[in-house]
C-alpha positions as CSV (number, residue, x, y, z in Angstrom):
1,M,0.9,47.5,-10.2
2,N,-1.2,44.5,-10.4
3,K,0.1,41.3,-8.5
4,P,0.0,38.1,-10.5
5,S,-3.0,36.1,-9.3
6,I,-2.8,32.6,-8.2
7,T,-5.1,30.3,-10.4
8,S,-6.7,26.9,-8.9
9,T,-4.4,25.3,-11.4
10,D,-1.3,26.5,-10.2
11,T,-2.3,25.5,-6.6
12,D,-3.1,22.1,-7.7
13,S,0.3,21.8,-9.5
14,K,1.7,22.2,-6.0
15,A,-0.6,20.6,-4.0
16,W,-0.3,16.9,-5.3
17,L,3.6,17.0,-4.0
18,G,2.1,17.7,-0.4
19,F,-0.5,15.1,-0.8
20,A,1.8,12.5,-1.9
21,L,4.5,13.0,0.6
22,L,1.8,13.0,3.3
23,S,0.5,9.5,2.1
24,A,4.2,8.4,2.2
25,A,4.8,9.6,5.7
26,S,1.4,8.2,6.8
27,F,2.0,4.7,5.5
28,A,5.4,4.9,7.3
29,V,3.8,6.0,10.7
30,M,1.1,3.3,10.3
31,A,3.6,0.8,10.1
32,A,5.4,2.0,13.2
33,C,2.1,2.0,15.2
34,V,1.4,-1.8,14.0
35,R,4.5,-2.5,15.7
36,M,3.6,-0.8,19.0
37,A,0.3,-2.3,18.9
38,S,1.5,-5.9,18.3
39,E,3.7,-5.6,21.5
40,S,0.7,-6.2,23.9
41,L,-1.8,-7.7,21.6
42,P,-1.9,-10.7,19.3
43,Q,-1.3,-9.7,15.5
44,S,-4.4,-11.3,14.5
45,E,-6.2,-8.8,16.5
46,V,-4.4,-5.8,15.0
47,V,-5.2,-7.2,11.6
48,F,-9.0,-7.2,12.7
49,F,-9.0,-3.8,14.2
50,R,-7.3,-2.4,11.2
51,N,-10.0,-3.6,8.8
52,F,-12.8,-3.2,11.1
53,I,-11.7,0.6,11.6
54,A,-11.4,1.0,7.8
55,L,-15.0,-0.6,7.2
56,L,-16.4,1.9,9.8
57,M,-14.7,4.8,8.1
58,L,-16.0,3.7,4.5
59,L,-19.6,3.0,5.3
60,P,-20.5,6.8,5.6
61,L,-18.8,7.1,2.3
62,L,-20.8,4.2,0.8
63,R,-24.3,6.0,2.0
64,H,-23.0,9.6,0.9
65,N,-22.2,8.2,-2.8
66,R,-25.6,6.2,-2.7
67,V,-23.6,3.2,-4.0
68,S,-24.9,-0.2,-4.1
69,L,-23.1,-3.2,-3.0
70,K,-24.7,-5.6,-5.7
71,T,-22.2,-7.1,-7.7
72,R,-22.0,-10.0,-10.5
73,R,-18.3,-10.8,-9.7
74,F,-18.5,-11.9,-6.2
75,D,-15.7,-14.6,-6.9
76,L,-13.4,-11.6,-7.6
77,H,-14.3,-9.8,-4.6
78,L,-13.4,-12.8,-2.7
79,L,-10.0,-13.4,-4.3
80,R,-9.4,-9.8,-4.0
81,G,-10.3,-10.0,-0.1
82,I,-8.5,-13.0,0.7
83,S,-5.3,-12.1,-1.2
84,G,-5.3,-8.6,0.4
85,L,-5.8,-10.0,3.8
86,C,-3.1,-12.6,3.5
87,A,-0.9,-9.8,2.4
88,M,-1.7,-7.8,5.5
89,Y,-1.0,-10.7,7.7
90,L,2.5,-11.3,6.1
91,Y,3.5,-7.8,6.1
92,F,2.5,-7.3,9.7
93,I,4.8,-10.2,10.5
94,A,7.4,-8.5,8.5
95,I,7.1,-5.4,10.4
96,N,7.7,-7.0,13.7
97,G,10.6,-9.1,12.5
98,L,12.6,-6.6,10.3
99,H,13.8,-3.1,10.2
100,L,10.8,-0.9,9.5
101,S,12.2,0.3,6.3
102,D,13.0,-3.1,5.0
103,A,9.3,-4.3,5.8
104,L,8.1,-1.5,3.8
105,L,10.5,-2.0,0.9
106,L,9.8,-5.8,0.6
107,N,5.9,-4.9,0.4
108,Y,6.8,-1.9,-2.3
109,T,7.7,-4.7,-4.7
110,S,4.0,-5.0,-5.4
111,P,4.1,-2.5,-8.4
112,V,6.6,-5.0,-10.0
113,F,4.0,-7.9,-9.3
114,I,1.4,-5.9,-10.6
115,A,3.0,-5.6,-13.9
116,I,3.9,-9.5,-14.0
117,F,0.2,-10.4,-13.0
118,A,-1.0,-7.9,-15.6
119,V,0.7,-9.6,-18.2
120,L,-0.2,-13.1,-17.2
121,W,-3.8,-12.6,-16.4
122,L,-4.8,-9.6,-18.1
123,K,-2.8,-10.1,-21.0
124,E,-1.1,-6.8,-21.2
125,Q,2.2,-6.5,-23.2
126,W,5.4,-7.4,-21.8
127,T,6.9,-3.9,-22.4
128,M,10.6,-3.1,-22.1
129,P,10.1,-1.0,-19.0
130,R,8.5,-4.1,-17.4
131,R,11.5,-6.4,-18.3
132,I,14.0,-3.9,-17.2
133,A,11.8,-3.3,-14.0
134,L,12.2,-7.4,-13.2
135,G,15.9,-7.3,-13.9
136,L,16.5,-4.4,-11.4
137,S,14.1,-6.1,-8.8
138,L,15.9,-9.2,-8.7
139,I,19.3,-7.7,-8.5
140,G,17.7,-5.8,-5.5
141,L,16.3,-8.8,-3.8
142,A,19.8,-10.6,-4.2
143,L,21.4,-7.7,-2.6
144,L,19.1,-7.7,0.2
145,F,19.1,-11.2,0.9
146,H,22.4,-12.0,1.1
147,P,23.3,-14.9,3.8
148,S,24.6,-12.4,6.5
149,A,21.7,-9.9,6.1
150,G,18.8,-9.5,8.9
151,I,16.3,-9.7,6.2
152,F,17.7,-13.2,5.4
153,S,14.8,-14.8,7.5
154,L,11.3,-15.9,7.7
155,A,10.1,-12.5,8.2
156,G,11.8,-11.4,5.1
157,L,10.1,-14.0,3.0
158,C,6.9,-13.0,4.5
159,G,7.7,-9.5,3.7
160,L,8.3,-10.2,0.1
161,A,5.2,-12.8,-0.3
162,S,3.3,-9.8,1.1
163,G,4.4,-7.6,-1.9
164,A,3.2,-10.6,-4.2
165,L,0.0,-11.0,-2.6
166,A,-0.6,-7.2,-2.6
167,G,0.2,-7.2,-6.4
168,L,-2.4,-9.9,-7.0
169,A,-5.0,-7.8,-4.9
170,L,-4.5,-4.8,-6.7
171,T,-4.5,-6.4,-10.2
172,T,-7.9,-8.1,-8.9
173,T,-9.1,-4.4,-8.3
174,K,-8.3,-3.2,-11.8
175,R,-10.4,-6.0,-13.2
176,L,-13.2,-5.4,-10.9
177,S,-13.3,-1.7,-11.8
178,D,-14.5,-2.9,-15.3
179,T,-17.9,-3.7,-13.9
180,D,-18.1,-2.3,-10.2
181,D,-18.1,1.0,-8.5
182,P,-14.8,1.8,-6.8
183,V,-16.4,2.8,-3.5
184,S,-18.2,-0.7,-3.7
185,I,-14.8,-2.4,-4.3
186,V,-13.1,-0.9,-1.2
187,V,-16.2,-1.7,1.0
188,W,-16.4,-5.5,-0.1
189,F,-12.8,-5.7,0.7
190,A,-13.2,-4.1,4.2
191,L,-16.2,-6.2,4.9
192,I,-14.5,-9.6,3.6
193,A,-11.5,-8.8,5.4
194,S,-13.1,-7.8,8.8
195,V,-15.4,-11.0,8.9
196,V,-12.4,-13.4,8.0
197,S,-9.9,-11.7,10.2
198,A,-12.5,-12.0,13.1
199,V,-12.5,-15.6,13.0
200,P,-9.2,-16.2,15.2
201,L,-10.6,-13.8,17.7
202,L,-12.8,-16.7,19.0
203,W,-9.8,-18.7,20.3
204,G,-7.7,-15.9,21.5
205,F,-9.2,-12.4,22.1
206,V,-6.8,-10.0,24.4
207,L,-9.0,-7.0,25.6
208,P,-7.0,-4.0,24.7
209,Q,-6.1,-1.5,27.5
210,A,-6.0,2.1,26.9
211,M,-2.6,2.8,25.2
212,D,-3.7,-0.2,23.2
213,W,-6.9,1.5,21.9
214,L,-4.8,4.6,21.1
215,W,-2.4,2.6,18.8
216,L,-5.0,0.5,17.1
217,L,-6.7,4.2,16.4
218,A,-3.5,5.1,15.2
219,V,-3.2,2.6,12.8
220,G,-6.6,3.2,11.3
221,L,-6.0,6.8,11.3
222,F,-2.7,6.9,9.7
223,G,-3.6,4.0,7.3
224,S,-6.8,5.9,6.0
225,L,-4.8,9.1,5.6
226,G,-2.3,7.4,3.7
227,Q,-4.9,6.2,1.3
228,L,-6.7,9.6,1.1
229,G,-3.4,11.6,0.4
230,L,-2.8,9.4,-2.4
231,T,-6.3,9.8,-4.0
232,W,-6.0,13.6,-3.7
233,A,-2.6,13.5,-5.2
234,Y,-4.0,11.4,-8.3
235,K,-6.9,14.0,-8.8
236,R,-4.1,16.8,-9.1
237,A,-1.3,15.1,-11.1
238,P,-0.7,12.3,-13.7
239,V,0.1,9.0,-12.1
240,T,3.5,9.0,-13.7
241,R,4.6,11.6,-11.4
242,V,2.7,10.8,-8.2
243,S,3.6,7.3,-8.1
244,P,7.4,7.4,-7.8
245,L,7.0,9.7,-4.6
246,G,5.6,6.7,-2.9
247,Y,9.0,5.4,-2.4
248,T,9.9,8.2,-0.1
249,G,8.3,6.4,2.4
250,L,11.3,4.3,2.9
251,L,13.0,7.5,4.0
252,F,10.3,8.2,6.4
253,A,10.3,4.7,7.6
254,G,14.1,4.4,7.9
255,F,14.1,7.9,10.2
256,I,11.4,6.5,12.5
257,G,13.0,3.2,12.7
258,F,16.4,4.9,13.5
259,M,14.8,7.3,16.1
260,A,12.8,4.8,17.8
261,W,14.5,1.5,17.6
262,G,18.1,2.5,16.6
263,E,17.8,0.7,13.1
264,L,20.4,1.1,10.5
265,P,20.7,-0.4,7.1
266,D,24.0,-2.2,5.8
267,I,25.7,-1.0,2.7
268,P,24.1,-4.1,0.6
269,G,20.8,-3.4,1.8
270,L,20.9,0.3,0.9
271,A,21.9,-0.5,-2.8
272,G,19.3,-3.2,-2.9
273,M,16.7,-0.4,-1.7
274,L,18.0,1.6,-4.8
275,F,17.4,-1.3,-7.3
276,I,14.2,-2.1,-6.0
277,T,12.8,1.7,-5.7
278,A,14.0,2.2,-9.5
279,A,12.3,-1.1,-10.6
280,G,9.1,0.3,-9.1
281,I,9.5,3.8,-10.6
282,A,10.3,2.1,-14.1
283,V,6.7,0.3,-14.0
284,A,4.9,3.6,-12.5
285,R,6.5,5.5,-15.4
286,E,4.9,3.6,-18.2
287,R,1.2,2.8,-16.8
288,S,-1.7,5.3,-16.9
289,T,-3.4,3.4,-13.8
290,P,-2.0,3.8,-10.0
291,P,0.6,1.0,-9.5
292,S,1.6,3.1,-6.7
293,P,3.4,1.2,-3.9
294,Q,0.9,1.1,-0.8
295,P,1.0,-1.5,1.9
296,P,-2.1,-3.8,2.3
297,S,-3.5,-1.5,5.1
298,G,-7.2,-2.3,4.7
299,V,-8.4,-0.7,1.5
300,P,-6.9,-0.2,-2.2
301,I,-6.8,3.4,-3.5
302,I,-10.0,4.7,-4.8
303,E,-9.2,5.5,-8.1
304,A,-9.8,9.1,-9.3
305,E,-11.2,10.0,-12.9
306,K,-8.6,10.5,-15.6
307,N,-7.3,14.3,-15.4
308,P,-5.6,16.1,-18.3
309,G,-2.5,15.1,-17.3
310,D,-3.4,11.6,-17.4
311,M,-4.9,11.8,-20.9
312,E,-1.6,13.3,-22.3
313,K,0.3,10.3,-20.9
314,S,-2.3,7.7,-22.0
């Protein structure tokens, strides 16, 4: 009796789920490593090493793919770099001032901001799912930012601003993808962010100790692993299936925050988290390009070519 064979298509149909969850968990672990590294190092230094490590990891990819850095849109690369870098600074402030899951959640408002910028800048349609997503996100933010909440603070506002700027950076990436190779886009970002974030080190560089280097390398490792996991997932399943799973990172962050620092959300905070997650999923379900929640961890996703599942959704 012949056993049914397992085809590569069957494997891919299951593999994307594991890659998407790996990505979400990696981003949550990266946030925890950022907090640990920031205990003994200035935040500006953590930001620099995050970008510089990403650049070192990307250079072999640039050479392997034989991609040129020549571009006709340096202005957009500069906008992408500055907005993404500012989002990263603000996100790291939120990580050190809020519960880990709250910081991640506020940055994960980026898909809603992508939808808004796409309408205002890229002249996309103001569709019903986007209107619903905006309404849900506003309700969620109102629940999160009630006066007695710990998130109602400067760190909370920084976290929300990081989501807006990450949305602008990723919208700029979408515009750049019309003319530039995806690999060159991510290398340009890492290069600009590394150069700009190196400037503050001239006034206050602290030599990392052995444990500091471990945390910095972990930030770079898990940030890159999160990006790669998401890219691998997009190669195996439609965006509309992969993107919503990015919000499982909130569960991973909540678990890490509770185990490491005893963090627990309040009831309004949990309700706000559900509304914002629903808003992000509503946006993700109607787009054919990745609006996935992802922290500004150094590089945007290298978009995969459309697969048959994407073509059916388009």
